[in-house]
C-alpha positions as CSV (number, residue, x, y, z in Angstrom):
1,M,60.3,-1.3,54.8
2,P,59.1,-4.1,57.0
3,E,58.9,-7.6,55.5
4,A,55.9,-9.8,55.6
5,V,56.2,-12.6,58.0
6,I,56.6,-15.9,56.3
7,A,55.5,-18.6,58.8
8,P,57.4,-21.9,59.1
9,D,55.3,-23.2,56.2
10,P,56.6,-21.3,53.2
11,H,53.1,-21.4,51.7
12,V,51.8,-19.2,54.5
13,I,52.2,-15.4,54.2
14,D,51.2,-13.2,57.2
15,V,50.8,-9.6,56.0
16,R,49.7,-8.3,59.4
17,T,53.2,-6.9,60.0
18,L,53.1,-4.8,56.8
19,V,51.6,-1.3,56.7
20,P,48.2,-1.5,54.8
21,A,49.6,0.4,51.8
22,Q,52.2,-2.3,51.3
23,R,49.9,-5.4,51.7
24,H,48.3,-5.5,48.2
25,Q,51.7,-4.9,46.6
26,K,53.2,-7.9,48.4
27,I,50.2,-10.1,47.7
28,F,50.1,-9.3,44.0
29,Q,53.8,-10.1,43.9
30,L,53.1,-13.5,45.3
31,V,50.1,-14.1,43.1
32,N,52.2,-13.2,40.0
33,E,54.9,-15.8,41.1
34,L,52.4,-18.6,41.5
35,V,52.7,-21.5,39.0
36,P,49.5,-23.2,37.8
37,G,48.2,-25.5,40.5
38,A,50.1,-23.8,43.3
39,S,48.7,-21.8,46.2
40,F,49.5,-19.9,49.4
41,V,47.7,-19.1,52.5
42,L,47.2,-15.4,53.3
43,V,46.9,-14.4,56.9
44,N,45.4,-10.9,57.6
45,D,43.8,-8.9,60.4
46,H,40.6,-8.1,58.5
47,D,38.5,-9.7,55.8
48,P,40.5,-9.4,52.6
49,K,37.3,-9.5,50.4
50,P,38.2,-6.3,48.5
51,L,41.4,-8.1,47.4
52,Y,39.3,-10.9,46.0
53,Y,37.4,-8.4,43.8
54,Q,40.7,-6.8,42.7
55,L,42.2,-10.2,41.8
56,E,39.1,-11.2,39.9
57,A,39.1,-7.9,38.0
58,E,42.8,-8.3,37.0
59,Y,42.8,-12.1,36.5
60,P,39.3,-13.2,35.7
61,K,38.6,-16.8,36.6
62,Q,42.3,-17.6,37.0
63,F,42.4,-17.9,40.8
64,S,40.7,-19.9,43.6
65,W,39.8,-18.2,46.9
66,T,39.0,-20.4,49.9
67,Y,38.4,-19.0,53.4
68,L,40.1,-21.2,56.0
69,E,39.4,-18.9,59.0
70,R,36.9,-15.9,59.1
71,G,37.9,-13.7,62.0
72,P,37.1,-11.9,64.2
73,E,40.8,-11.3,64.8
74,V,42.5,-13.4,62.1
75,W,41.4,-14.2,58.5
76,R,43.2,-17.0,56.6
77,V,42.5,-17.4,52.9
78,E,44.0,-19.9,50.5
79,I,44.7,-18.2,47.2
80,G,45.6,-20.6,44.3
81,K,46.3,-20.3,40.6
82,R,44.0,-22.6,38.7
83,A,45.8,-25.2,36.6
84,Q,43.9,-24.0,33.4
85,A,45.2,-20.5,34.0
86,A,48.6,-21.3,32.5
């Protein structure tokens, strides 16, 4: 199973190397490991908006979602765990 590429900054995860079926699994693993106030930057090859809805459904109001880059070839989103989500 291919591993997601972790850029030189350990807070950046590039899931473009994973097959699509493995991406959400890896992202949810990272989300579950976040401590309150921490975040990571997700790098993807398409708009991960469906992931936002999935996160919001599973963890209502517990995460921040900030677009840093919006395509057309690369999307970068900072996903953080809100401090009050402890």
